[in-house]
Each structure stands twice: as structure tokens, then as C-alpha cells.
Steps between C-alpha positions, in 0.01 A plus 500: 500500500178663607234266643144643504258460779235242430176683418143384571456351160797274526414398853147397379639286226762356736224401740339263247823317417477269806141421409609421146782279619285312752224444236763391239659248738157356591403473138820338384501261793133399467448481129640190347653429154193297394250768595252640253623753245341806679701426819819492294413828349418648841849396629656683202286808569582502877874461424512785253293738718733431799808555294350805335408660836858455632645629169267806495608597851864475404441686178323786673764521772784502249318759289461730804873486551557691175855532356649346811416165323645435157251553218561137384368368823198726485429395136539134591255503796254729330491275184447187694237668716307579182541151367400338823184709514396383152596139575300498830198646319526243217535217756169623659338502161616145409393376846148643438483333161577158648269547793208605286577203261513707189619213290367576152740784422743474798792384290467803268458738795812367671698538173386858460594566868856375461539683167388822669749446781783446250423834337492648851848370580630628167366844576677499841828405329463781252429728788853452634632684193220744421322587820168448318343364825699666778838655568680714755579876499853621587397554857378142523127558480293258301365624163202338338528416130236489225413137573512521877121495549414203271807292617489562868121511546323409172627144447460380860151659515405327172585156653320578825181619328505198265538258797214657700280490187555125480315461836197691366497312171508153661273569791428139586858460639475800737260589783344845524735577793805411296391705208430792738852479649655484152298804389601695809864407444480622135345829604772541771777443248347762270467752778852434618628549144322830477655612832848396382463688174403821683738488788816594328669181612444552870262212539617142439234248588475295191647174647318560827166456328648200304584330836157572633344354181705189536379450859142556390527238226650251743223556753215481242603282208778288649348409828509124576125474547425678172755287313341189637165634398625567143639144481178347627300704243738384220466142611123531499514656147726217384263245649207667329685501173588132543143419583378692199745315276393163647133583439589608147675162441198323639267691272728439204506134583120485527465678167757270335317195639163637379643554151647154503173337609297700241738411217518134608123477513460669164751273325353173629131579502487635145577157331291323769209718386525355149538147626191517716294696247555282202484172691166616645380553140601145413306362801191682393522398137348209324797267508575130559518369868875446467568855395267634767685289763838628378377854506361459850845375608659809343254724676542336835880518471484870405262573788726313739807693373305834525386431859848378597654818359250728658565343841870541455473873403255589769696320776815669377330840498404449861822349639759650259644155427758585234838336506830686435461459125153658510320162428221329681575216738272212399574257782194571708262483202590163354174344633299743296566297185299214639199714561178372345311756298160417358434517129365833377128541514309730270230735608142532380405871517163663505441789262379845582141383450551225755498210244747224570780494252677181389873503441514271193634700207247337264206592727288771321359625825848557649633687190186700446458608860861581570529695177306771689801552721765707317851482648820688415842338538817714503849351475804607294616129467308368200523144618363578847233717346391225255491243782280732712264581212474130393435383851222753559349449154486123561255578783282699252604857590535771241861614536700792362876536532751787535880489509553801739312749713466768236332249257274391789393855561394543133282187519356600839401838356298341225366181660338386827666214689375284783857432627861580407801276547810715510872404499731721701836530323431643151660766277331831406271483803525231764206343687512720800519818303208383280284416809558845646407671169187287472395605850604864473324551165200296613513289185329202655437565870309180568719260298722278710866503403694177580883504496663195339862484592791265557598705803369230737683580827341531833382861545463570127126434504450767772716749303289459189178522688617818669578642149125461422479160322184306585658156493836324455585205277850363517670333203488228410114504501249234405146514363385405848685798652361747246142381548537505878624862480213597263268339747609743762474821290199409284301294750505185284393188692689184418492129584757241421481286191756299291673685216544432125842444347720533177772280347864594433734255315855540387439342164232761424766777487594611140844438363622858536444474874576136572842508335588862573871517626428826682214353700494258784181331397442313819530817703272691263241220497508475877446875542227523232338169614367404152618491145217726404596754773869471397425567140276799582750650746789448271312689230433790744874498581597514132241756388584751775874484446546814288302729735661352812853515366448858390388594850799343658721672245337833565538484879866390453576803266335742750686335788163465680596220737160486660319435170778275382474287814126452461540397136785245542327366803187427292719342229669281751163355613359471149810320371495250790135427437576375144821330608746750344727448804816663363306814401337503840830485679644779289202720579523409866872612510408834327215552747740462799753727333231769445390478866859548615573780246767296320494683170820357371356145516180612324700676227699180449213248503187681380561450133581139547179442690287680234660289226417180700144633542469545124630147425244344744213703365579421135541130582145495644332651195247260347636365165 
């Protein structure tokens, strides 16, 4: 058997084998099983490069021996040399994918890589019978087949180029120096490939550059200091993400608390508004001393409850005192129930001409002088609108009403108003939108616009004033509150004076109300204060049924949850005012379902609620 003398090429590749072995032993001994994925991939890459370098030297040496070595041995070593080159290049590519943290499509890329290698192995097996990649001539010289170039050079180069490109795509994981080394390594591989292709097989340095590349990667990407730096950066990024998530949870909690407080305030202060307003009318009416005394007691109790509730909400807004169920802890506020609140006092304004105005509704001077003040009240809830209009008219003002912002704009365009009272939550055009349009179109630049809302939570006043409103009146309001607000915006001077009152008796209610099975008469009478008010408000409720029911039905059919929420919310309040408790509860449940987007519940209960609405409205029609 003829043994060739080792040429310079083989000696050069032999010289790097000790370096590969030392580096491999160090890596295998240092990297642990629980190391990060990139370290595991680097161990695989280092192992394949070392095995491939040794195998390439053996393959080249056996190939140089020609026919003195059986062809089967030469085919065996040459085939595995090709396969190891492709596997080493693919290991480098997978290592770069992991190091660059290309997670989005990594699974697909790995699948494609393994599929490509399976085809590669299949071609090498077919080559054993066809010589389509390589074979040997009768004298033992290697012969390159049709697929020699793509199999021996093309596939490994494809993996190497793709791996280097990952470093340039995900720049944040690589320093400029590291990218420069990887770029130089890629250029070196391309140059070496070109030399090999044009040397006639005399130059064999493919694995030499592979070994140098492995050493460069170890010294740049896998240095302990750099790995520690990467870990620290990842820990900092994780900490930042955790902090961002914590801040988001805090913001979400604050928003949820704000929504809860606003909803709670709106739900309680809306009926309180009716109680205070109508009891104030009774106090100012010409009634017996007993009725006046009872009305004063109602008014004092409502004022006490209103103050108590405001203190709770504002303290909760400041301290965040919600228990686990989302309810308010009342322990520290129990003493508030004993607080003494003085009886309401009425104001005596002075008109624009400076003349003193008396508050008695039967005083001609009051009615005549205040009729020069024209006010506009805007509220989509007919009961609240009526209460607001009646209260202001009782002081002698000329008052117009509108049920939404669009209707208010029409009135403003054709009339001049001294002040405008504006609800916030309304369909078609809400109060804030209406205010902005009034100011933008300069419809009444000097007219003060006062927001009247049940959103009585600490901080809400400032929000409305920032939106451009001139004053803020929380619900429930009283005549005293309205006059006090008008005093600020119209410069009306007032002094305290006792008020007049009206009478409300249960026996004065007509039969269709008093014995109505769909109405809780005591609740309705309490909310409406007087029999007269109850009869009038019940009439409004009945007469507006067709239009209101059609609006609810329309929003439901269009699946407009925003409009639907506004309408069932208004129905809930109106029904509770007249004592239609069951209807109010049904509307409340549908309002909550609309706010949470529970369409299935709305589909199931909307028809039932509308039928109950019809029954109540028909039962309140005057016979």
C-alpha cells in the first residue's frame, strides 16, 4: 500500500485539530446542561466542526492514496465529509438564530433546515449508485459529478450566509466589532471557496477556515464577560417589562376605580336630585305648617344623605378605600349620620337693573323682573329636565328646554339666552360636544354654560371646567344651588329669606296610580315629593312611552350599544322616580349588559323589558 507524503494543505488542517479539541473540551466542561439555548447550540457547533476537521483530513489523505485504498472506503469517508460540512454549517446557522433571538419564525426556519438536510442525505445516498455528486476514475482520481458544486459548496454556504445575515438583521444583539468579525469571516469563506473551485483540487482549506470561525465566535460571542453582559441586559429588559406591566395594572385599577365612583355617584345622586328639588318646592309652597315641617324633615334628611355620600366618595377617591368586593368601607364614616345640617334657605336676588327681587312665587315683582332672564335647560331625561325647568320657573325665570345637544343648538341659533344648564351624558350630541360646538361656532360667546351632572366625584369639577364650562352643578341640585350658581355667572346679589312650600298627600293620588299593581306608590310619592308632582311626572312617563320605546328598539336593532346604554340608563332612572321598581331593575340589568358587551343577555331580555315598559305606561294613562 502506497502512503503519500503529507502536503502543506493537510499539515495546515492538521495544525488546527489540537486547537479544536482543546476548545471543545473547554466548552463541554464549562457549559452546563441548564445553560441558555445558545450555549447548547454552540456546543453542538463546536463538536461538529471538530469532528468534521478530523474527518476532512482523513478523507483527503485516503483520497490521495488512490486505488491503494478500496473505493468503498473512499466513498464512505468522502460522503461523510460532505455530510459533516453541511451539518456544521447548519449548526452555525441554528446557533445564530438562537443567539439573535429570532423567535417569531424560528420554528419554521428550523423545520425547513432539517428538511433541507434530509434531502441532502438522500442525494448523497443516491450518489453511491449514480455518481451524480462525485465518483472515482479507474486510476483512483476523484471525478466531480453534476451536483458536486451545489452539494459540496452550495448547501454549506447557504447556511453560513443565512447565519451571518441574522447578525445584521437583529443588530441589537451584536456589537459592531462582532458584526465586523462575522462579515470578515463570511468574505473569507467566499474567497476560500473561489480558490478551491479554481485550484483543481490542490487546495483543501475549507475546514481550516471553519475552525478559525469557531475560535472567532468563541472569543467574540461566547466570552464570559459578554455572556454576563447579555444576561444583565435581559434581566434589565425583563425588569422594565415587569415595571411597565405593573404601571399598566395601576393605571387600569385607577381607571376602574374612577368608572366605579362615577357610576356610583350618578346612580345615587340622580334620585337625590328629585327628592331635594321637589321637597324644596313643597317648602316654598303655600301649605300648612305640618306639611311644611314634614317637607323640611325630608329635605334635611336628603341633604344629610347627600353630604354623607359626597364625603364617602371623595375620601375614597383620595385614599382608594375599596374592599375586596369593590364596595366602600363605611366604618369610619358612621358619625356623619349625626351631622346637623341647617334647613335650606332661599336667596333673594337682585335683577340686572339692580332692583331687589323677592323669591315668593306670587310676588309680581319677582316674576316680572326675572322674566327678563331667559335660561335654557338641556337634559335627555324628561323627569330631570322637568324638575330643572320647574325649579327655575318657580323663581320667575323664563325657561326653555331641550332633550339633547342638537336640539339645544337649534334653540341657541334662534334665541338669546342669559345662561345655559347642560347635562353631560345625552344621545345625539352630549354636553361636552355641544359646548365645544357653541364655542367653535361662536353661537353665544358671552353666555355662561353650566354643566349639571350626577358625576359628583372629586376631580370631576376640574375636568368639566377644563373642558370650557363656566360652572358645575352636581346632582341632586336644589333651588338654592341653582340660584347660588346663577349669582356667580350673572352677578345676581342675594340675601337669605324663608321659602314658600307645597303640599303632597297620598290620598290626593288618583285611583289609577294609588292602586296600580305595577307601581310602588310610596317610592313614587317619596321621589316625586307631592301628589301633584307624582301625577304630572307619571303623565310625562306615559306620554313619552312610544317615542322612548322606539328609540330603545332602534338602537337594539342597529346593535348600537353606546346609544342603547344611554337610553336604558334614562329609563332606569325615570322608572325609579315613579316607583316602577321592577321595570327599573330590568333596565339596570340591560344597561350593565350593554356596558360589558353582553349581547346574548340583551337579546334574551330586551323584548321582556319593552313589554314591561308598555304595561307600566298604559297603566298610567289618565282614564
